[in-house]
C-alpha positions as CSV (number, residue, x, y, z in Angstrom):
1,M,0.0,0.0,0.0
2,L,1.2,3.5,-0.9
3,K,0.8,6.1,1.7
4,K,-0.9,9.2,0.4
5,E,0.7,12.5,1.5
6,Q,-1.6,14.5,3.7
7,S,-2.1,18.1,2.5
8,F,-4.8,20.7,2.7
9,T,-7.5,20.8,0.0
10,L,-8.3,23.9,-1.9
11,I,-11.7,24.2,-0.1
12,E,-10.0,24.1,3.3
13,L,-7.6,26.8,2.3
14,L,-10.3,29.0,1.0
15,I,-12.3,28.6,4.2
16,V,-9.3,29.6,6.4
17,I,-8.6,32.6,4.2
18,G,-12.3,33.6,4.4
19,I,-12.3,33.3,8.2
20,L,-9.1,35.4,8.4
21,A,-10.6,38.1,6.2
22,I,-13.7,38.3,8.4
23,L,-11.5,38.6,11.5
24,A,-9.5,41.3,9.8
25,V,-12.6,43.3,9.0
26,V,-13.8,43.0,12.6
27,V,-10.5,44.2,13.9
28,V,-10.5,47.2,11.6
29,L,-14.0,48.1,12.6
30,V,-13.2,47.8,16.3
31,L,-9.9,49.8,16.0
32,N,-11.3,52.6,13.8
33,P,-8.4,54.9,13.0
34,A,-10.7,57.7,12.0
35,Q,-12.3,57.7,15.4
36,F,-8.8,57.9,17.1
37,M,-7.8,60.8,14.7
38,K,-11.0,62.7,15.5
39,Q,-10.4,62.3,19.2
40,A,-6.8,63.5,18.9
41,R,-7.9,66.5,16.9
42,D,-10.6,67.4,19.4
43,T,-8.1,67.1,22.3
44,K,-5.7,69.4,20.4
45,R,-8.5,72.0,19.8
46,L,-9.5,71.9,23.5
47,S,-5.9,72.5,24.5
48,E,-5.7,75.5,22.2
49,L,-8.9,76.9,23.6
50,Q,-7.6,76.6,27.1
51,T,-4.4,78.4,26.1
52,I,-6.5,81.2,24.6
53,N,-8.6,81.4,27.7
54,K,-5.5,81.7,29.9
55,A,-4.0,84.4,27.7
56,L,-7.3,86.4,27.8
57,G,-7.3,86.0,31.6
58,Q,-3.8,87.3,31.8
59,Y,-4.7,90.2,29.5
60,L,-7.6,91.1,31.8
61,T,-5.4,90.9,34.9
62,D,-2.6,93.1,33.4
63,G,-4.9,95.6,31.8
64,K,-7.9,95.5,34.1
65,T,-10.1,95.4,31.0
66,Y,-11.3,93.0,28.4
67,L,-10.5,93.4,24.7
68,G,-12.6,96.2,23.1
69,E,-13.5,97.9,26.4
70,M,-10.9,100.7,26.4
71,S,-12.2,104.0,27.6
72,S,-10.6,107.1,26.2
73,T,-8.7,107.9,29.5
74,H,-7.4,104.3,29.8
75,F,-6.3,104.5,26.2
76,L,-4.5,107.8,26.7
77,D,-2.7,106.4,29.8
78,R,-1.3,103.6,27.7
79,L,-0.5,105.6,24.6
80,C,3.2,105.7,23.8
81,F,4.7,108.3,21.5
82,R,8.0,107.5,19.9
83,D,10.4,109.8,18.1
84,F,11.2,108.4,14.7
85,P,14.3,109.4,12.9
86,D,13.8,111.9,10.0
C-alpha cells in the first residue's frame, strides 16, 4: 500500500482565508483609526482653547479690562509716542 501524503485541500484553504478576512474586518471596525484621529484632533483643539482662555485671563489681569473695552482715559494712559528718525 502506498501512503498518500496529507495536505490541505483547496476548499479548506479558502475557508481559512475567508475566516481570516472576516476577522481582519472585525479588527479594523473595532480599532477605527478615523475615530482615534477625530479624538486626537478634538483634544488638540480643546488644549488650544484653554491656552487662549488663559491668555485672555492674563490680559484682563494686566490691563484691568477686556479686549474692546478701552475707555478714552485708559487709552491715553497707555498711549506711547515715539520719536522716529527723520
